[in-house]
C-alpha positions, 0 to 999 in steps of 0.5 A: 320278546326279542331273542337277541339278548345282549349281555356284557361278559366280564370275568372277575378274578377271585379277590376280596369283596368290597361288600359282603352280606352273610346270613342276613335275617330280618323279621318285621311285624313277626313276618320273616322278610329275609332268611340267611341271605348271602351276597357279595360284590367285588371291586368294580363289579356291577351286580344285579339284585332281581326278584318279584315284588315283596321278595326283600330287595328294598329291605336288603338295601336298607340293611346294607346302608344302615337304614335298618338293622338285621336281626342276625348276620353280618355286613362287611366292607373290605373285610371290616364289619359295619353292621353296628355303624350308622348310615352317615359313617357307612357313607363317609368312612366306607364310601357307600352311596345310594340312589333311592327309588324315589328321586330325593332332589331338593325341588326348590333348588336349581340343578347346580344348587342341588350339587352345591348343597352336598358339596358344601358338606363334603368338600371344604376347599371352595375352589375344589368344590366349584371344580367338582360341581362344574365337572359333574354338570358337564359330565352329566350334560346338565349345563343347559339346565344348571339354573332350572329348579329341580322340580321343573327338570325332566325325569331324565335330567332329575335322574342324572342329577341324583346320580351326579349328586351321589358321586360328590362323596366319591363312593366306592360302592353305589346302591341303585334302587329302581334307577330306570323308573319313570324315564324314557327309553332314550334316557334309559340307554344314557343311564346304562352308559353312565353305569358302565362309565362309573364301573370303569372309574372303579366304582362297584354298583348294586342295582335293582329294577323291575325292568330286568332286561336293562339290569341284565344288559349291564350286570356282571353278576345277578342274584335272584331273590324270592321270599327273602332268600337268594334262590339263584345267582350267576352271570346274566347269560346263565341266570336267564337259563337257570330253572329256579330263576325262571320258576321264581321270576323270569317265567317260561316265556323269556 
């Protein structure tokens, strides 16, 4: 393991969180999955959620997005409770975007058609719609594969396509589950650069991945979850030294 760890250090002044989860508790099949979980994300902040398999990361994401309902607790966006709202309202009215672990491309459509399929729902003006599509194809270096079926794209191009498609709805917060999975090291570095660019555009990002070093290198704040509870939180450079974080997740060799 390299000792030359690279962290970004950005300070966030106290501000109203764009998203806050308070005392989230969830039981599935009589098994306690989340217990009084608390986390918050500031505007334009990149937050990592790390933990071992089965710790509750995916269930947390589903509750934040509205795919699943918590038993207790509250989720709010910019101070407005959204716990009772369905997925599509959270996406359209509160601008929550999602990059799923399993890339949900329309495999029978080309890269451009994938973007157009969402743009036709979100953007009514045809000229504006085409401008957005062209800008995204260019920004994510997908022009050369615009007419290639999504199922035939490389893993890296598919990942970029999924991110580009999620931006059509102009999210204020983008939730990314296993965003670095199934791509090569060069593309991983490209995805990191994309994440930083999104932050500079004012988009908050919640990210989880088993390749935790890649998360630590872009995150401003990290939460460690274990057995459904947040056991440690802080800046990346501090969290890797935290006793509880090392005990439950990183281990002693990192």
